[in-house]
N, C-alpha and C positions, 0 to 999 in steps of 0.2 A: 504493500500500500504506500502511495506517495506521501511525502511530508504534508502537502496541501490537504490530501484526503484525511490524514490523521488529525490535522487541525480542525477540520469540519466535524469529525467524529467526537473530538474531545474539546468542544467549545467551552472554555472555562467561564465565559461571561454570559452564558445562556440565561442565567437567573435575572439579568438586567432587563429582560423582556417583560417581566411580570410587574406591571404598574400598580396592581392591587396589593403588592407587597410593600409595606411601609419601609422596609430596609432599602428597597430600590429607590423610592422617593427620597429617603434620607441621604442615600449615597449621591444622588444627582444634585440635591440642594447643597450638600457639603462641597461638591466641586464648584458649584456656582458661587458659593460663599468665598472659596479660595480665589476664584477669578476676581470677584469684587474687592477683596481685601488686598491681594498681591499684585494683580496685573492692572486692573482698572485705574488705580491712582497714577500709574506710569503712562497712561494713554493721554494724548492731547485731548482736551475737552472741546469737542466740536458741536456741542448741543445747541448753541445759539445759531451757528451757521445752518445746521440741519433743520432746526425749527423754522428758520426763515424760509428755507426752500420747501420744506414739507408742508408748511401752512399756506402756501400759495394755493389758491382755488384750483381744483382739478375736476374735470368732468369725467365721470366713470361709466356712464351709460346714458343713452338717449332713446326716446320713443316718440314717434310722430303719431298723433291721433287727430280725430276731427275736432276735438276740443282745443287742441294746441299741442305743443311739444313739451314732453316731460324730460327733466334732467335729473340724474343722480350725481351729486357733487360732494367732494370732500372739502370742508372749510375748516378754519381754525376751531378746534374743539369738538368736531363731530362731522356727521354725514347727514345730508338732507336730500329729499326729493322735492323738486319745485316744478310748478307749472306757471310760466310767466314769472312774476315776482312773488307769487304765493308759495309758501312752504307747505307741502302736503304731509310730509313725514320727517321726523328729526330723531336721529339716533340718541340724542341726549335725553329724550323722554323715557328711555329705557335704562339709563345709567351711563356713567362715564366710560365703562369698559366695552360698550356695544358699538357695532358698526352695521350699516346697511349694506348687504352684500350684492343685492340685485333687486329688480322689480319687473312687474308685468302689468299691462293694462288691457282693457278691451279696445276695439277699434274706435269706439265713440269717445273714449277717455272718461267714461262715467264710473268705472270700477278699477281699482288698483290693488295689486298684491305686492308686498315687499318682504324680503327675507332678512331677518335680524339675527345676529349671533355675536359671540365674543371672539370671532375669528375662526371658529370651528366650522366644519362642514355641516354639523348638526345645530339646528337653532329653531326659530319660529317664523312661519310665514303668516303675516297679518293681511286680511282682505278687508278693504274698506270702500265706502262710497266716496268718490272724490269731492263732490259738492258739499257734503255735510261732515265728512270724516267718520261717519257712523260705522262701527265694526260689523262686518258681515260674518266673519269667521276667523278661526286660527288653525294652523296646521303645524304640528311639531315633528321634528326629525330632520332628515336630509332632504329638503323639499326644493323642487325646481319646476320650471316651465308651467306655471299656472296659466290655464287657458280658459277664457270665460265663455259660458253658454247662456242661453236665455234663462234657464232655470238653475243656474249654479256654475260650477267650474270643474274642470279636470285639473290634475296636477301629477307631476312625476315624482315618485318617491324612490329614493335609493335605499335599499335594504342593506345596511352596512354590517349588521351582526345577526339579526334574526332571519328566519326563513321567509320567503315570499308567501302570499296566500295560496299559491299553487304548489308549495312544497319544495322550491328550489333554494339551495344554500346561498347565503350572501357571499360576495357582494354582487348585486344586480339590481335592476330597476323595473318598476311597473307603473302603468298609467292608472290612476285612481280617480274615483268620484266619491267623495265622502269616505266611507270605510270599504267601499266596494272596488275591486279590481275590474277595470273595463278593457284592458289590453295588456298583452305581454305574456300570456300563459305559455309556459314551456321555454321562454327565453333563458338560456343557461347562465350560470354564474360566470362573472368576468366579462359580461356584455352590457353596454350602455343602451338606454332607451331615452329618446328625447322627443318633444312634441312642439309643433307650432301650428297656428291656424292661418288660413289664407282664403278669402272670398267664400267663407262658409264651409271650407274643407279642412280636414285634419291632415297634417303631414308628419309622419312618424319616422324617425331614424332608429335603426337597430344595428349596432355595430361595435367594433373594437377600434384600435388605433390604426388598423390596416384595411378594413373592409366594412362596407355598410350596405344595408338593405333599406329602401324607402317604401313605406306603406302609405296609402292614402284612402280617403273616402269622406263622405259627408260628415261634418263635425258631430252631428247628433245621432249617428248610426255606427257606433264602434264595432258592432257585430259584422258589419259589411266592409270594414277597412281591410284592404288587401295589398299585397306586394305589387308595386308598379315599376320598380327600378332597383338596380343594385347587382353587385357581383363581388369578385375577389379584388376590390379596389375601393378607395374612399369615395364617397359621394355625399351630397347634402341638398336638401330642398331649398329652393329660393322662393317659390310662390306656386299657387295653383290657379290656372285660368279655366273656369268652369266649362267652356266650350272647346278648349284645346288640350287640357291635361296639365300635368305637373311640369314646372320649370325647375330643372335640376342641374347643379354643378357637379360634374363627375371628373375624377382623376384616373380615367382609363386611358387607353392609348399611350402617349408618351409621358403622361403623368403631370403635365403642366396645367391641366384643367380645360374643360370645354363645357358648353351649356346645351342641354337638351330641352326641347319643348315636346313633351310626349316621347316619341322614339326618334325624333328628328333633331339633328345637330343644327342649332341656330347661331351659336358663337363658336367658331372653330378654335382649336388649340393653337397657341402662338409660342414663340420662343421665350416669352415672359410668363412666369407662373401667375395664374389667376387665383387670388386668395379668397375672394368673397364676391357676392353679387346681391343686388336688391332690385325690385321692380318698382318703377315710378310710372304710373299710368300704363302706357304701351311701350315703354322703353326699359331696357335692362342696363343698369348702372353697374359696371364691373371694376373691381379693385385689383389692380395688378401690382407686382413688384418689379421695379426696374433698378438693377444693381442694389438690391436689398432695401429700397425705399419705395414709398407708395406713389402711384398715379392712377388716374381714372380714365376709363373709356365708356362711351355711351353707345349702345346698339339698339336698333329697332328689333321688333319681334321676329323679323325675317333675317336678322343677322347683319344688317348693313350698319357699319360704323358711322355715327353721326357727328360725334365731337370727342375731344380729349381734354383732360384737365390735369395739370401738374402744378402744385403750389410752388411759390417762389423759393421755398426752403425745403431741404430734405426732411421728410417726416413719415410718420406712420398713421394711416387712417385706422384708428382703433375701433370705432363704432359707426355703424350706419343704421338708419331707420327710415322708412318711407311709407307713404300711402299713395293714393291715386294722384295727388296733386304735387307732392314734393318729397325730397329726401333731405335729411340733415346728417352731415358727416362730422365726426369729431376726430381731430388729429392731435398728435403730440410730437415733440422732437427734443433733441438735446438742448436743454436750457429753456424750453417752451412747454409749460404744463398743459396748455390746451390751445387749439385753434379750431373754431367751429365754422363750417361752411354749409350753404344751402344750395340745392339744385332744384330749380323750378322753371317752368316755361322755357326750357331749352338752354339755360345758362347757369353758371356757377357764380356764387358770390360769397364773400367772407362775412360772417355774422359778427364774430368777435375773436380776439386772440390775446394771449399774454406771454411775454418773454420775461424770464426772471434773470437770466445771465447771458451775456454774449461770450461765446467760447469759439476758439479755433477748431473746426471740424474738418479733418481730411480723411481720405480713404486709400487703402492700399491692399496688397495681397501678400501672403506667404505661401511657400510651396511645401505641401505635405509630403510625407514619406513616399507615397506612390506617385508623386508629381502633380497631384490635384492642386489647383490654385484656390486658396482660402481667403475670402474677403474679410476685411475688418474695418471698423470705424475707429478713428483716433481722435480723442478729445483732449485738447491742450497742446502744449509745446511738442513739436515733432522730434526735437532733439533731447527731450528730457531723459534724465537718468533714473527717475523714480516713476515706476510704471505699475499700474493695476491692469491685469488681463482677466476680463470676465468672460465666462463661457457657459453654454447650456447644451445644445446639440442633441435634441431628441423630440419625440412625439409630434413630428411634423409642425413644430411651432417655430415661426420665423422670428429672428431677433433683429428688429428694425430700429430706426431712431426713436427713442422714447425719452421721456422726462424722468430723471432719477435724482432725488435730493443728494444722494451720496456722491454721484458724479459731479454735481454742481459744487459741493463743498470741497471736494478733493482738487478739482481743477482750479478753483479759487486759491487753493493752498499751493499750487504749483506742481501737483501730481498729475501725470498723464493717464487717462483711462482708455483702455482698449476694449471694444465690444466686438466679439468674434462672431462670424457666421459659419459655424461648423456644420459638417454633414450630420444628418439626424433631424435638422429642421427642414423647412420647405422653401428656403430663400431662393432656390433654383428648381423648384418643382418637387413632385412626390418622389422622383428618382433620387433626389438629394436626401430625402428622408430615408428611403430604403437602403441607401449606401451607408447609413449610420445606425442601423438597428440589427437586432438578432446577431447572426454570425459576422456581421460587418461592423459591430460596435467599436472594435479597435480603431477603425478609421477616425472616429470622433476624437479619441485620445491622441492619435497621431497628428490630426489637424491642429489641435490645441497646443501640443508640444512644439509644433513647427512655428506657430505665432510667437510663443514665449521665447523660443530659441533665437528668433530674429532680433528680439530686443536684448537678450542676454549677450548675443554676439556683438552688440553695439556698446556693451559695458554697462547696461542698465541693471538696476536692482528691481526684482519683479515679485509682486504678490499675486498669487492665483486665487480667484474668487468664483465660487459657484454655489447655487442654491437648489435644493431638491434634486432633480436629475443632474443639475449642474454640480451639486455636491458629490455625486458619483464621479463626474468628470474630474474634479479636482483631486478627489481621493485616489482615483486610478492613476492620474498623472504624477502625483507625489510619490506613489509607490513604484512607478515605472521609471521616473526621471527625477529623483529627489535633488539631483545636482542642478536642475534647471530653475528651481523655485527657491526664493529667499524666505517666503512665508506663505502659508495657506490659510484662507478663510473659507470655511465649509458650513453651509447653513441648511437646516432641516433636511439632511441628506439621506440618500439611499446608498448604503455602504456594504451591507451583508447580502451578497447576491445568491446565497444558498437558502436564505429564509425570508426574503422580502415578500414572497407570495403567501406566507403564513401569518403575516402581521397586518392588521387592519384591512385596508382595501387593496393590498399589494397584488392580489390575484388579477386585478384589472390590468396590470402592467406586463403580464406574461407575453402578450402579443408583441410588445416592444422589445423585451429583453430575452425571452425564452423561458422555458419551464424547468426549474431546478430538479423536479422529480423525473424529468426525462434525461437519461444518462448522457446522450450526446450534448444536449443543451447544458447540462450540469458541468461537463468537462470544459466546455468553452467559457462558461461563466466563471469557473474557477481560475481561468488564466488571467482575469483582470479584477475579480472581486477585491476591492480595496481592503476590506477587513481581513481577508485570508492571505493577502500578499504582503502584509507588514512583516519585515524580517528582523531578527535579532541582530544587534551590532551594526545596524545601518543608521547613518546620520540623516534624519528627516528634518525638513524645514520646520521652524517654529509654526505651530498650528493653533488656530482658534476655531472651535466648533460651537455652533449655537443651535438650540432647538427649544421646543416648548413641551411642558408636561401634558399639554392639552392638544397637541398636534394629532388630529384624528384622521389624517391622510397618510403621512409618512411617520411611522412609529419612531418615537425618540430613542428607542433602543439602538437604532443604527448609529446614532451619534454617541450614545453612552458606551457601547461596546468598543467602538473605534478609539474613543478617548481613554478607556480603561486599558486597552492594549498598548497604546502609545505611552501611557503613564508607567506601565509595568516595564516597558523597554527603556525607560529613562529619558524619553524624548520630551522636549518642551511643548507640552500640549495643554490647552486651556479649554474648559467647557463652560459655556454660558447657558443657563437654563431659564427660560422665561416661564414664570408661574401663571401668567395670564396670556390669553390669545391663543391662536392656533395657526395652522398652515396657511389659511386664507388671509390672515392679518390680525390686527389687534386695534385697540383704541388709539386715538391720536397721540396721547401722552406716552403710552407704552411703546408705540411704534417709533416715536422720536428718540426715546431713550435707547431702544434697540439699534436703530440706524446710527446713532451717535457712537455707540460702542463699536459697530462694524467699522465706521469711518476712522475712529480713533485707533483701532488696531492696525488698519492699513497704513495710516500715517506713521504710527509708532514703528512698524516693521520696516518702512522705507526710509525713515529719517534717523533711526538709531544706529 
């Protein structure tokens, strides 16, 4: 039996997975106390700078209705949903530690549902009348996609721990009405279900990170919903045209995305990846990526391009919402927390925008191990010797220009921030995603190492930073190339690739990483699993891990076990444990404190 296999069989820190054990909680909080007593006083205090940039108004979601456009915003002290100048919901009404994670309305804008939690995936959805604020109902759990009917509403419930009503083990989702399941019977564990309504029709997605089926039917006839599209590729519903059928964005073919109306292709695949689309009257508004930043094209229902729009600055269109008359688009960029645009009557116009800091932004490429060119954005001085390299590389999620208070504070301090576009995302289409998953996951680590090496070769000091799947990236890179990194910042990470599928909702990630219970997958996962590839007598960079006791998406044991092993080996490793909030976020005050510690560690590691 190999040494790695022996390590798996004799996991000395398996006990740290049991959060119901007071000894585990005490162990974690003791490490957090050590961090706060010994390391935190040595970190530069960047809380004022972080607060300045974090408290900038940010638009987090938008919904166009007949009544007007609803916005979910983060403002100093909390989160609000507004319609015009009127505040419809305020997170502060629930307490200082709550945030509003998302909302849904009917097309008329008469009823609204919004989800409130302490940053966890489990919380409460409140349903109200917009005009009066009167409470219609409450739903508890992991709730999403509230869709209104004449006589009530559907909602999607994720079963995170308990079995579904039809006896399928968690994690998986079902569409519910009240306590009754109306759709999803037999959908297996590890599969997502989502719901949207369009022109009186339900559009349901059933899928994983690699493939999707689309079902559709009249909204009030769930027994007649049937499969209308889908295969061994990703796809997503855009809208439903009653006399023509579903409008669907599919990543078949070359994987860059094309749009079907029924069975007919109406928007052909192009060399640029199509990220999202929405219907405005009889026009299709398509969001493309051009060199990892957003631009828009407008097509007729027959597929004729009518116009194109690219803002004057490199940005990401984060949210789009539309109805028959108009679309509202919300973008962000480096140094710019929001820029809202409207498309109506055949033209684009800027509604409002806010820039918090001007920074030098350049773009370049590094060459990965196999010769692939890896794009990255560079924020700050091109010749700087103090560099943060951020990465993610997974789940078909593109990493485009976004606003981040940590980047702002560090650039202001003279630290250059690098945002990498690694394989595993979809910056260059679904093929870019496929080249960074399953048995090609090593490509992502090679891409990241190539970018870091480019700056190390210039004599720069480098901090590697990643969160969630990005934490896996940094963990794998520091175990494979410890000499490349001066310090590592690892947040809410996936690090034990032998047991991720047994912890919380980790089974949902098998499609991206592979199945540790499959011998072939297991052997490949073992080649890079950060927890299992830590070696005795190896000099690892100084490391700060951070997680939350209440992260109900990525189990904190990943961070606990990695920290414990580094500690046993005598490496300089620190563990910060958040007692409030979860994977999805936390209260404004708590979040500012956490971000300040991240930024402080980065500055400390680069300046000391």
